C-alpha positions as CSV (number, residue, x, y, z in Angstrom):
1,M,-57.8,-18.9,-25.8
2,I,-55.9,-19.2,-29.0
3,R,-57.7,-16.1,-30.3
4,K,-56.7,-14.0,-27.3
5,T,-53.1,-15.1,-27.6
6,G,-53.1,-14.0,-31.2
7,L,-54.6,-10.7,-30.3
8,Y,-51.9,-10.0,-27.7
9,I,-49.2,-10.8,-30.2
10,S,-50.7,-8.4,-32.7
11,L,-50.9,-5.6,-30.2
12,I,-47.2,-6.1,-29.2
13,V,-46.2,-6.0,-32.9
14,L,-48.2,-2.8,-33.5
15,A,-46.6,-1.2,-30.4
16,L,-43.1,-2.0,-31.7
17,V,-43.9,-0.6,-35.1
18,Y,-45.6,2.6,-34.0
19,T,-43.6,3.5,-30.9
20,K,-40.8,6.0,-32.0
21,P,-37.6,5.5,-29.9
22,L,-36.3,8.6,-28.0
23,E,-33.6,10.1,-30.2
24,A,-30.6,12.1,-29.2
25,A,-31.1,15.8,-30.0
26,T,-28.8,18.6,-31.2
27,I,-29.4,21.7,-29.1
28,N,-28.0,25.0,-30.5
29,A,-27.1,27.7,-28.0
30,A,-28.2,31.1,-29.4
31,T,-24.8,32.6,-28.6
32,C,-21.7,31.8,-26.6
33,S,-22.9,34.0,-23.7
34,Q,-23.2,32.4,-20.3
35,S,-26.9,32.7,-20.2
36,D,-27.5,31.2,-23.6
37,V,-25.1,28.3,-23.0
38,Q,-26.8,27.7,-19.6
39,T,-30.2,27.7,-21.3
40,A,-29.1,25.2,-23.8
41,L,-27.5,22.9,-21.2
42,K,-30.5,23.0,-19.0
43,S,-32.6,21.6,-21.9
44,S,-30.2,18.8,-22.6
45,H,-31.0,15.1,-22.0
46,Q,-29.1,11.8,-22.1
47,G,-27.2,11.5,-25.4
48,D,-27.7,15.0,-26.6
49,T,-25.2,17.3,-28.3
50,V,-25.1,21.0,-27.2
51,V,-23.5,23.2,-29.9
52,I,-22.0,26.6,-28.9
53,P,-21.6,28.9,-31.9
54,A,-18.6,31.0,-32.9
55,G,-18.1,34.2,-31.1
56,T,-16.3,35.8,-28.2
57,C,-18.2,36.0,-24.9
58,T,-17.2,37.1,-21.4
59,W,-18.5,35.1,-18.4
60,A,-18.5,37.0,-15.1
61,S,-20.2,34.4,-12.9
62,T,-20.1,30.6,-12.5
63,L,-22.0,28.3,-14.8
64,S,-22.7,25.0,-13.0
65,Y,-24.0,22.0,-15.0
66,T,-24.8,18.4,-14.0
67,A,-24.7,16.1,-17.0
68,P,-28.0,14.1,-17.4
69,G,-26.0,11.2,-18.7
70,S,-23.9,11.0,-21.8
71,I,-23.4,14.5,-23.3
72,T,-21.4,16.2,-26.0
73,I,-20.6,20.0,-25.7
74,I,-18.9,21.3,-28.8
75,G,-17.9,24.7,-30.0
76,A,-17.1,25.9,-33.5
77,G,-13.5,25.0,-33.2
78,D,-11.7,23.4,-36.2
79,Q,-11.3,19.7,-35.5
80,S,-8.2,19.5,-37.8
81,V,-6.3,22.1,-35.8
82,T,-4.7,21.6,-32.4
83,G,-6.5,23.9,-30.0
84,G,-9.4,24.4,-32.4
85,G,-8.4,27.8,-33.9
86,D,-10.2,30.1,-31.4
87,R,-13.6,30.2,-33.1
88,T,-15.7,29.9,-29.9
89,V,-14.0,31.9,-27.2
90,I,-15.1,32.2,-23.6
91,I,-13.3,34.8,-21.5
92,D,-13.1,34.2,-17.8
93,H,-13.9,37.3,-15.8
94,V,-15.2,35.6,-12.6
95,D,-14.0,37.0,-9.3
96,H,-11.9,34.1,-7.9
97,S,-10.7,36.0,-4.8
98,S,-13.4,34.8,-2.4
99,G,-13.7,31.0,-2.2
100,D,-12.1,30.6,-5.7
101,P,-15.3,29.7,-7.6
102,A,-15.0,28.0,-11.0
103,T,-16.0,29.8,-14.2
104,W,-17.5,26.6,-15.6
105,S,-18.2,23.6,-13.4
106,I,-19.4,20.3,-14.9
107,I,-20.5,17.3,-12.9
108,T,-20.3,14.0,-14.9
109,G,-22.6,11.0,-14.5
110,A,-22.1,7.3,-13.8
111,A,-19.1,5.3,-15.0
112,A,-20.7,4.2,-18.3
113,T,-21.7,7.6,-19.4
114,M,-19.7,9.5,-22.1
115,V,-18.8,13.1,-21.7
116,R,-17.1,15.1,-24.5
117,L,-16.0,18.8,-24.4
118,S,-14.5,20.1,-27.7
119,G,-13.7,23.0,-29.9
120,I,-13.8,25.8,-27.3
121,T,-11.2,28.4,-26.2
122,I,-11.2,29.3,-22.5
123,K,-9.2,32.4,-21.9
124,Q,-8.4,34.1,-18.6
125,D,-9.0,37.8,-18.6
126,S,-5.7,39.7,-18.3
127,G,-7.2,41.7,-15.5
128,S,-8.6,38.6,-13.7
129,N,-7.3,37.4,-10.3
130,S,-5.7,34.0,-9.9
131,T,-7.5,30.7,-9.5
132,F,-5.7,27.8,-7.9
133,N,-8.6,25.4,-8.6
134,G,-9.0,26.0,-12.3
135,I,-11.2,28.0,-14.6
136,L,-12.9,24.8,-15.9
137,R,-13.6,22.1,-13.3
138,L,-14.9,18.6,-14.0
139,Y,-16.0,16.2,-11.2
140,G,-17.7,12.9,-11.2
141,N,-17.5,9.2,-12.1
142,S,-17.7,9.1,-15.9
143,Q,-15.0,6.8,-17.2
144,N,-15.4,7.9,-20.8
145,V,-14.4,11.5,-20.8
146,R,-12.9,13.2,-23.8
147,I,-11.6,16.8,-23.9
148,D,-10.2,17.7,-27.3
149,H,-9.3,20.6,-29.6
150,M,-9.6,23.1,-26.8
151,H,-7.4,26.1,-26.2
152,F,-6.6,27.2,-22.7
153,I,-5.0,30.5,-22.0
154,V,-3.8,31.4,-18.5
155,S,-2.7,35.0,-18.3
156,A,-2.9,35.6,-14.5
157,R,-1.5,33.1,-12.0
158,G,-3.5,30.0,-11.7
159,A,-4.6,26.7,-13.3
160,A,-6.5,26.2,-16.5
161,A,-8.6,23.2,-15.4
162,V,-9.1,20.6,-12.7
163,M,-10.5,17.0,-13.1
164,D,-11.3,15.0,-10.0
165,G,-13.5,12.2,-8.7
166,W,-13.2,8.8,-10.3
167,M,-12.9,9.5,-14.0
168,Y,-11.0,7.9,-16.9
169,G,-10.5,9.3,-20.3
170,V,-8.4,11.3,-22.7
171,L,-7.4,14.9,-23.4
172,D,-6.1,15.2,-27.0
173,H,-5.2,17.8,-29.5
174,N,-5.4,20.7,-27.0
175,L,-3.3,23.8,-26.9
176,L,-2.3,25.2,-23.5
177,D,-0.7,28.6,-23.3
178,L,0.4,29.0,-19.7
179,G,2.6,32.1,-19.9
180,S,6.4,32.3,-20.3
181,N,8.5,32.1,-17.2
182,T,5.5,31.3,-14.9
183,V,4.4,28.6,-12.5
184,N,0.9,28.5,-14.0
185,N,-0.6,25.0,-14.2
186,G,-2.4,23.4,-17.1
187,I,-4.7,20.6,-16.0
188,R,-4.6,19.1,-12.5
189,V,-5.9,15.5,-12.2
190,G,-7.0,13.7,-9.0
191,H,-8.8,10.5,-8.2
192,V,-10.2,11.6,-4.9
193,N,-13.2,9.2,-4.9
194,W,-11.5,6.2,-6.5
195,N,-13.4,3.0,-5.4
196,N,-15.9,5.3,-3.7
197,Q,-13.4,6.4,-1.0
198,Q,-12.2,9.8,-0.1
199,F,-9.0,11.9,-0.2
200,G,-7.5,9.5,-2.9
201,D,-7.2,6.7,-0.3
202,G,-9.0,4.3,-2.7
203,S,-6.5,4.8,-5.4
204,W,-3.6,4.1,-3.0
205,A,-5.2,0.9,-1.8
206,D,-5.8,-0.4,-5.4
207,D,-3.5,-2.1,-8.0
208,T,-1.4,0.3,-10.1
209,S,-2.7,-1.2,-13.4
210,F,0.0,0.2,-15.7
211,G,-0.9,-0.2,-19.3
212,S,-4.7,-0.1,-18.7
213,N,-7.4,2.4,-19.4
214,R,-7.6,3.3,-15.7
215,F,-5.9,6.7,-16.1
216,I,-6.5,10.1,-17.5
217,F,-4.5,10.2,-20.7
218,F,-2.9,13.3,-22.3
219,E,-1.9,12.8,-25.9
220,D,-1.1,14.9,-28.9
221,N,-1.3,18.2,-27.0
222,I,1.0,21.2,-27.1
223,F,2.0,22.9,-23.8
224,N,3.7,26.4,-23.9
225,G,5.3,27.6,-20.7
226,G,4.5,27.0,-17.0
227,F,3.8,23.5,-15.7
228,A,1.8,21.5,-18.2
229,N,-0.1,19.7,-15.4
230,D,-0.4,18.7,-11.8
231,A,-1.8,15.7,-10.0
232,N,-2.8,14.8,-6.4
233,N,-5.5,13.0,-4.5
234,G,-4.3,9.6,-5.7
235,G,-4.3,10.8,-9.4
236,R,-3.2,8.5,-12.2
237,I,-2.1,10.1,-15.5
238,V,-0.5,9.1,-18.8
239,F,1.4,11.7,-20.9
240,R,2.3,10.5,-24.4
241,H,3.0,12.1,-27.8
242,N,2.8,15.6,-26.4
243,K,5.1,18.7,-27.1
244,F,6.4,20.7,-24.2
245,N,7.8,24.1,-25.2
246,L,9.5,25.7,-22.1
247,S,7.0,23.6,-20.1
248,E,7.4,21.1,-17.3
249,F,5.6,17.9,-16.2
250,Q,4.9,17.5,-12.5
251,V,3.1,15.4,-9.9
252,H,2.3,16.5,-6.4
253,E,3.0,15.2,-2.9
254,M,0.4,14.9,-0.2
255,T,-1.1,18.1,1.3
256,I,-3.3,18.5,4.3
257,R,-5.4,15.3,4.2
258,Q,-5.0,14.8,0.5
259,R,-2.9,12.0,-0.8
260,A,0.0,12.2,-3.3
261,T,-0.2,11.3,-7.0
262,R,-0.5,7.5,-7.3
263,A,1.0,6.6,-10.7
264,W,2.1,8.1,-14.0
265,E,3.4,7.0,-17.4
266,V,5.4,9.5,-19.5
267,Y,6.5,8.4,-22.9
268,A,7.0,9.5,-26.5
269,N,6.9,13.2,-25.6
270,T,9.3,16.0,-26.8
271,W,10.7,18.8,-24.6
272,T,12.4,21.9,-25.7
273,C,13.8,23.8,-22.7
274,D,15.8,26.8,-21.7
275,P,17.6,26.3,-18.3
276,S,18.0,30.0,-17.8
277,Q,14.3,30.4,-17.5
278,L,11.9,29.3,-14.8
279,D,9.9,27.2,-17.3
280,C,11.5,23.8,-17.6
281,G,14.6,25.4,-16.1
282,D,15.4,22.8,-13.4
283,S,14.0,19.6,-15.0
284,A,11.7,18.2,-17.7
285,L,9.9,16.2,-15.0
286,F,9.4,17.3,-11.4
287,V,7.9,14.4,-9.4
288,R,7.0,14.2,-5.7
289,G,5.0,11.0,-5.1
290,G,4.1,7.6,-6.3
291,T,5.5,5.4,-9.0
292,G,6.1,6.0,-12.7
293,L,7.4,4.8,-16.1
294,V,9.4,7.2,-18.1
295,W,10.6,6.1,-21.5
296,G,11.1,6.9,-25.2
297,N,11.0,10.7,-24.7
298,T,13.2,13.3,-26.4
299,A,14.4,16.3,-24.3
300,N,16.5,19.1,-25.7
301,N,18.6,21.7,-23.8
302,I,17.6,20.6,-20.4
303,K,19.4,21.2,-17.0
304,N,18.2,17.8,-15.6
305,F,15.7,15.2,-16.8
306,I,14.0,14.0,-13.6
307,V,14.0,15.8,-10.3
308,A,12.4,13.7,-7.5
309,R,11.5,15.3,-4.1
310,N,10.2,14.2,-0.8
311,D,8.7,17.3,0.7
312,R,8.2,15.8,4.1
313,T,12.0,15.5,4.4
314,N,13.4,18.6,2.7
315,L,11.7,21.2,4.9
316,L,10.6,23.3,1.9
317,H,6.8,23.3,2.6
318,G,6.6,23.5,6.4
319,F,4.5,20.4,7.1
320,E,2.6,20.6,10.4
321,N,2.9,17.9,13.0
322,P,-0.1,15.5,13.5
323,P,-3.0,15.6,14.1
324,K,-3.4,18.6,11.8
325,G,-0.9,17.4,9.1
326,W,1.2,14.5,7.9
327,G,4.2,15.8,9.8
328,Y,7.9,15.5,8.8
329,C,9.3,12.2,7.8
330,G,12.5,11.2,9.6
331,A,14.1,11.4,13.0
332,T,15.0,15.1,12.9
333,Y,11.4,16.4,13.3
334,G,9.6,13.1,13.7
335,P,9.2,10.3,13.4
336,T,5.5,10.0,12.6
337,N,3.5,6.8,12.7
338,W,2.5,7.2,9.0
339,D,5.9,6.1,7.9
340,Q,7.8,2.9,7.9
341,N,10.8,4.4,9.8
342,T,13.4,1.8,8.9
343,D,16.2,4.4,9.4
344,S,16.8,8.0,10.4
345,T,15.3,9.3,7.2
346,G,12.0,7.8,8.0
347,Y,12.2,5.5,5.0
348,A,9.8,4.6,3.6
349,C,7.8,7.8,3.9
350,I,4.1,7.3,3.1
351,D,3.3,7.9,-0.6
352,Q,6.9,8.8,-1.4
353,I,8.6,8.2,-4.8
354,G,8.8,4.5,-5.4
355,R,5.8,3.4,-3.3
356,G,2.6,1.8,-4.4
357,K,-0.4,-0.2,-3.2
358,G,-1.0,-0.2,0.5
359,D,-3.6,-0.6,3.2
360,L,-6.8,1.4,3.0
361,L,-6.7,4.3,5.5
362,P,-9.8,4.9,7.6
363,K,-12.4,7.0,5.9
364,S,-12.1,10.1,8.0
365,D,-10.6,13.6,7.9
366,W,-7.6,12.2,9.7
367,P,-7.1,8.5,10.2
368,V,-8.2,7.4,13.6
369,T,-5.3,5.1,14.2
370,P,-2.1,6.4,12.5
371,S,0.0,3.6,11.3
372,W,2.3,2.5,8.4
373,P,0.0,1.3,5.6
374,H,2.5,-1.4,4.3
375,Q,2.9,0.3,0.9
376,A,4.6,-2.0,-1.6
377,L,7.9,-1.0,-3.2
378,E,7.0,-0.1,-6.8
379,P,10.1,1.7,-8.3
380,I,10.2,4.2,-11.0
381,Y,11.6,2.8,-14.3
382,E,13.4,5.0,-16.9
383,W,14.7,3.8,-20.2
384,N,15.5,4.8,-23.8
385,N,15.2,8.5,-23.4
386,A,17.1,10.8,-25.9
387,L,18.5,13.7,-23.9
388,T,20.5,16.8,-24.7
389,F,21.8,18.7,-21.7
390,A,22.4,22.4,-21.7
391,P,26.1,23.4,-21.9
392,T,27.7,24.5,-18.6
393,W,24.9,23.2,-16.5
394,G,26.3,19.7,-16.0
395,G,22.8,18.2,-15.9
396,V,22.0,14.6,-14.8
397,M,19.4,12.0,-15.6
398,F,17.9,11.7,-12.1
399,V,18.2,13.9,-9.0
400,G,16.7,12.4,-5.8
401,D,16.1,13.7,-2.3
402,V,17.1,11.9,0.8
403,S,15.2,8.6,1.2
404,I,15.0,8.3,-2.7
405,N,17.7,5.9,-3.7
406,E,18.8,4.4,-7.1
407,N,18.3,0.7,-7.6
408,R,15.7,0.7,-4.8
409,D,13.2,3.5,-5.4
410,Y,14.1,4.1,-9.0
411,Y,16.0,2.3,-11.8
412,I,17.5,4.0,-14.8
413,Y,18.7,2.7,-18.2
414,K,22.1,1.0,-18.4
415,P,23.6,0.8,-21.9
416,T,25.6,-2.2,-20.6
417,F,23.1,-4.3,-18.8
418,D,23.9,-7.5,-16.9
419,G,20.7,-7.9,-14.9
420,T,22.2,-6.8,-11.6
421,S,21.0,-3.1,-11.6
422,G,19.1,-0.6,-13.7
423,V,17.0,-1.1,-16.8
424,G,18.1,-2.9,-19.9
425,S,16.7,-2.8,-23.5
426,G,16.9,-5.0,-26.5
427,L,15.5,-8.2,-28.1
428,F,13.6,-10.4,-25.7
429,S,16.1,-13.2,-26.5
430,A,19.0,-11.0,-25.4
431,R,17.9,-10.5,-21.8
432,P,20.3,-11.8,-19.2
433,A,19.4,-15.3,-17.8
434,S,20.1,-14.1,-14.3
435,C,18.7,-11.0,-12.7
436,A,18.3,-9.3,-9.3
437,P,14.8,-8.6,-8.0
438,K,13.2,-5.3,-9.2
439,V,15.5,-4.7,-12.1
440,A,13.7,-4.4,-15.5
441,Y,14.2,-5.1,-19.2
442,W,12.4,-3.6,-22.1
443,A,11.9,-6.1,-24.9
444,T,11.8,-4.1,-28.1
445,D,10.4,-6.9,-30.2
446,R,7.5,-7.4,-27.7
447,N,6.8,-3.8,-26.7
448,T,6.8,-5.0,-23.1
449,L,8.7,-4.2,-19.9
450,Y,9.7,-7.3,-17.9
451,Q,10.5,-7.0,-14.2
452,C,12.7,-9.4,-12.3
453,S,10.0,-10.5,-9.9
454,A,12.3,-12.9,-8.0
455,A,15.9,-13.9,-8.5
456,D,16.5,-15.0,-12.1
457,T,12.7,-14.8,-12.9
458,W,11.5,-12.4,-15.6
459,T,7.8,-11.5,-15.5
460,P,5.8,-9.3,-17.8
461,Y,5.2,-6.0,-16.0
462,Y,3.9,-3.5,-18.5
463,T,2.7,-3.1,-22.1
464,P,1.5,0.3,-23.2
465,Y,-2.2,0.9,-23.7
466,T,-3.7,1.3,-27.2
467,Y,-2.6,4.5,-29.0
468,P,-4.5,6.6,-30.0
469,H,-6.8,6.3,-27.1
470,P,-10.1,4.6,-28.3
471,L,-12.1,7.6,-27.2
472,Q,-10.4,9.7,-29.9
473,G,-12.8,7.9,-32.2
474,S,-15.8,8.9,-30.2
C-alpha cells in the first residue's frame, strides 16, 4: 500500500514537470486587409495578442468577431502619441444605407475578461454614407475594456463608435476628428444589459456608484469638432482630463423603449469654443437625462456652460403617445403614467435631469403596467469650474428647461456659501455647521464631496476614482 502511494505521488510530480502550460500567443495578420485581419482573429484564443501591421486598407464589408476570452488587438500605432500617428489605417467603405451595418463589430466575453484595442486609425471614406450606429461597435459584458491610442475620423455624417451591453473600462489617448461645424458623434455609450436586464432598465434600478469603476471612462483624449460623445440606454460615463476643441459633451434622453443616460462625471477637462459655430456653439455640456457631477473644468469662449433639456416637455422631438412611445410629460399633452405628475409640468418626469435610482420596470418591449417608478431625487452638482464667456453673448452657467429647477434638480457653486443653497468649496473644517438637505460641499483637503443628507448632517457623497485608470497599465 505504501509502495502504491509513493508511485502515485511520483506520477503526479512527473506530470507537473513535463506538462507544458498553454501560453498566450502573438498572431500576426499578414496585412491590414479585412480578410487577413479576419483570418488572424479567427485563429485567436484566450489571452492572445493579434497584431495588425502598418499600412492602409479599405474595408467594404462588415468584420464580425466574438472574442474567445481576454484578447488584445493592436496596430502599429505609436504608443507615445495621442491617436497613434496613423500607421495602421482602416478606411470604412461599407454601405451603411440598408440596416446600417457596422464596419467592425466586436463581441466581448464575460465580466472578468480583458479586451484591448489599440494603435489603429479608423477613417470614414469621404464618399461613404452616414452611420448612426458607429463604424466600430463593441457589445458584451467585459468589465475590463481598454481602447487607446486610436484615431477616429468621421467625414460623413455619423458616429465613430458605439459601446453597449454591460461593460466597464477606459478610452485613453485617442484622437477623434469629427468634422468642423457638424453634429457628428464620437463614441456613444450605453448599458442596455446592466444587471442582465434590457433597455437600460437595470442601470436605472441600481445605485449610482459615483467614484467607482462602474463606468466607461474617457481620459487623456482629444476631441476636434462635433459632439465628442453620446450616451443612452442607462449609460454611465466619466470624462476627465480631455481636450475639447470646438467640441461638445452630451448625454441623451430616452427614445422609443430605450432609457436615458443614467449618470455622468465630467471633471478636469478643457474646452476651447467658438459660439458663432455649431460646434460647442450653444454650450460646453448638453445634457438631457440622469444625474451628474461637473467640476474642476476650464472652458474658454463659451456661450453657456451647461444646457439641460427635458425633451418630453419642450416639444422638439415629437414624442408619440403611449403605448408606442413615452409620451409628453405634463398636463398640456399628457399626463402619462410614467411620470410623478406633482404639478402641471409633470414633475418629476421619468429619467429627467436630477433623477436617479428607481423601481425596475417590467422586462418587456413596453412595460405592462405603466406607473411612476419612484425615482430618487439625485441632483446635478457643479463646482470650481473656470469659465470665460464669449463677449456679447451674455452666457450663463446653467440653462434649464421647464421642470428642471435650481436647488432642487441641480446645485451650482456659490462663492459665498452658507449651507442653505448651492455648492460650497474649501477646507473640511470651514464647512458650515448647519445645512439644508441636498446642498453639497467640496472639501479640498479631503478630495471629497459631502452632501447634506439631512438637516445639519454632512455625509460623504463622492470621491473621484483612481486616475489614471488602472487599465492604462494593462
